[in-house]
C-alpha positions as CSV (number, residue, x, y, z in Angstrom):
1,M,74.5,2.3,62.9
2,K,75.9,-0.9,64.5
3,Q,74.6,0.3,68.0
4,I,71.0,0.8,66.5
5,V,71.0,-2.7,64.9
6,L,72.1,-4.2,68.2
7,L,69.5,-2.2,70.1
8,L,66.9,-3.5,67.6
9,V,67.9,-7.0,67.9
10,F,68.0,-6.7,71.7
11,S,64.5,-5.3,71.8
12,F,63.1,-8.1,69.5
13,V,64.8,-10.6,71.7
14,L,63.3,-9.1,74.9
15,L,59.9,-8.9,73.5
16,G,60.0,-12.4,72.3
17,C,61.1,-13.5,75.7
18,T,58.2,-11.7,77.4
19,S,55.8,-13.2,74.9
20,A,57.4,-16.6,75.2
21,Q,57.1,-16.3,79.0
22,K,53.4,-15.5,78.8
23,N,52.8,-18.5,76.4
24,A,54.9,-20.8,78.6
25,S,52.9,-19.8,81.7
26,A,49.8,-20.6,79.7
27,T,51.0,-24.0,78.4
28,S,52.5,-25.1,81.7
29,A,49.1,-24.8,83.4
30,Q,47.6,-28.2,84.5
31,N,44.0,-27.0,84.1
32,F,41.7,-24.0,83.9
33,Y,41.8,-23.6,87.8
34,D,45.5,-22.5,87.5
35,F,44.5,-19.1,86.0
36,K,43.3,-15.7,87.3
37,A,41.7,-12.8,85.7
38,L,40.5,-9.3,86.5
39,N,36.7,-8.9,86.9
40,M,34.9,-5.6,85.8
41,Q,35.9,-3.9,89.0
42,D,39.6,-4.8,88.4
43,K,39.7,-7.4,91.2
44,E,41.6,-10.4,90.7
45,V,39.6,-13.6,90.6
46,S,41.0,-17.1,90.6
47,M,39.4,-19.6,88.3
48,S,39.6,-22.0,91.2
49,D,36.7,-20.1,92.6
50,Y,34.7,-22.0,90.1
51,K,36.0,-25.5,91.0
52,G,33.3,-28.0,90.8
53,K,31.2,-26.1,88.3
54,V,30.6,-26.6,84.6
55,I,31.9,-23.6,83.0
56,L,31.2,-21.8,79.7
57,V,33.8,-19.2,78.7
58,V,32.8,-16.8,76.1
59,N,34.6,-13.8,74.4
60,T,32.0,-11.2,74.0
61,A,31.3,-7.9,72.4
62,S,28.6,-5.3,72.7
63,K,28.4,-4.1,69.1
64,C,28.4,-7.3,67.1
65,G,25.9,-9.2,65.1
66,Y,26.2,-12.0,67.6
67,T,25.6,-9.8,70.6
68,P,22.0,-10.9,71.0
69,Q,23.5,-14.2,72.1
70,F,23.7,-12.4,75.3
71,A,20.1,-13.2,75.9
72,S,20.4,-16.9,75.4
73,L,23.6,-17.0,77.5
74,E,21.7,-15.3,80.3
75,A,18.8,-17.8,79.9
76,L,21.0,-20.8,80.2
77,Y,22.9,-19.3,83.1
78,E,19.5,-18.6,84.9
79,K,18.2,-22.1,84.1
80,Y,21.2,-24.0,85.4
81,K,23.3,-21.8,87.8
82,D,21.7,-23.5,90.8
83,K,22.7,-26.8,89.4
84,G,26.5,-25.9,89.1
85,F,26.8,-24.0,85.9
86,V,28.5,-20.7,85.3
87,I,29.2,-18.5,82.3
88,L,32.3,-16.3,82.3
89,G,32.3,-13.5,79.9
90,F,35.4,-11.9,78.6
91,P,34.8,-8.7,76.4
92,C,37.2,-8.4,73.6
93,N,37.7,-5.5,71.0
94,Q,39.9,-7.4,68.6
95,F,37.3,-8.0,66.0
96,G,36.0,-5.1,64.1
97,N,36.3,-2.7,67.0
98,Q,32.9,-4.0,68.4
99,D,33.6,-3.6,72.0
100,P,35.3,-0.1,72.3
101,G,33.8,0.8,75.6
102,T,35.2,1.0,79.2
103,N,34.5,-1.9,81.6
104,E,31.8,0.1,83.2
105,E,30.2,0.9,79.7
106,I,30.3,-2.8,78.8
107,Q,28.9,-4.0,82.1
108,S,26.0,-1.4,82.0
109,F,25.2,-2.3,78.4
110,C,25.0,-6.0,79.1
111,K,22.8,-5.5,82.2
112,V,20.5,-3.0,80.8
113,N,20.0,-4.6,77.3
114,Y,20.2,-8.3,78.1
115,G,19.8,-8.5,82.0
116,V,23.2,-10.2,82.2
117,T,24.0,-11.4,85.7
118,F,26.7,-14.0,85.0
119,P,30.3,-13.0,85.8
120,M,31.9,-10.6,83.4
121,F,35.6,-9.8,83.3
122,S,37.8,-6.9,82.2
123,K,38.3,-6.6,78.5
124,I,41.1,-8.6,77.2
125,D,42.8,-9.7,74.0
126,V,42.3,-13.3,72.9
127,N,44.7,-13.5,70.1
128,G,48.3,-12.1,69.5
129,E,51.1,-11.3,71.8
130,N,48.9,-9.7,74.4
131,A,46.3,-12.6,74.5
132,H,45.2,-13.4,78.0
133,P,46.7,-16.6,79.4
134,I,43.3,-18.2,79.7
135,F,42.6,-17.9,76.0
136,I,46.1,-19.0,75.1
137,Y,45.5,-22.2,77.3
138,L,42.0,-22.8,75.8
139,K,43.2,-22.4,72.3
140,N,46.2,-24.7,72.9
141,T,43.8,-27.3,74.5
142,L,41.0,-27.1,72.0
143,S,42.1,-26.7,68.4
144,G,40.0,-24.4,66.0
145,T,39.3,-24.9,62.3
146,I,42.3,-24.1,60.1
147,T,44.1,-22.3,63.0
148,D,43.8,-22.3,66.7
149,N,43.1,-18.5,66.8
150,I,39.8,-17.2,67.9
151,K,38.1,-16.1,64.6
152,W,35.3,-13.8,65.9
153,N,33.4,-12.7,68.9
154,F,31.2,-15.3,70.9
155,T,33.6,-18.2,70.5
156,K,32.6,-20.6,73.5
157,F,34.6,-23.1,75.4
158,L,32.8,-25.7,77.7
159,I,34.8,-26.8,80.5
160,D,33.8,-29.8,82.9
161,R,33.7,-29.8,86.7
162,S,37.3,-30.8,87.0
163,G,38.6,-27.8,85.0
164,E,39.2,-29.7,81.7
165,P,38.2,-27.9,78.6
166,L,36.0,-30.3,76.6
167,K,34.4,-28.5,73.6
168,R,35.0,-25.5,71.5
169,Y,32.1,-23.8,69.7
170,G,32.3,-21.1,66.9
171,S,30.6,-17.8,67.1
172,N,27.7,-18.9,64.9
173,V,26.8,-21.8,67.3
174,K,23.8,-20.4,69.4
175,P,24.0,-21.0,73.1
176,E,20.7,-22.9,73.1
177,S,22.3,-25.3,70.7
178,I,24.7,-26.5,73.3
179,E,22.3,-26.9,76.1
180,A,22.4,-30.7,75.7
181,D,26.2,-30.8,76.3
182,I,25.9,-28.5,79.3
183,V,23.1,-30.8,80.8
184,E,25.2,-34.0,80.1
185,L,28.0,-32.4,82.1
186,L,25.7,-31.3,85.0
187,N,24.1,-34.8,85.1
188,P,26.8,-37.4,84.0
189,S,25.5,-40.8,83.3
190,K,26.4,-43.3,85.9
């Protein structure tokens, strides 16, 4: 019995250290460009590839009441991509099992139904011990209401050209509602 208790204690300590290391790497990052993520083809992409761009990071889902936001997101991307704007979509299945498909199924759904051409990444967790370091960093940098956790699909984070997260928008905030904020970052007043 004593050995079982020790084994359990050791397991909890080990799991805690792994989670703490993941959180530590996310909190020790200097800015958004310090991170990497897997794209839909499982190729590692450095966020530094987007240096100098205004970035909107969105946790997405294919079977959500907010899924039609893909159309507005794509419209914003098309309108401003040549001016230095990019949207990075991160599918997540943590809220109501609303993105259960594979990366290929998700990418196909987004392309066929909404014409999505902005970069989409492999499905991730945004909360909990398996949360992707990008989302740990974003949540630590920009507080949420009541808690810092992401509360639902289509939470959005706006990041300036220097990799600094500036604003966080809830799921119910329509992409077209934040167009003025995007334009302001694309064309800063002198």
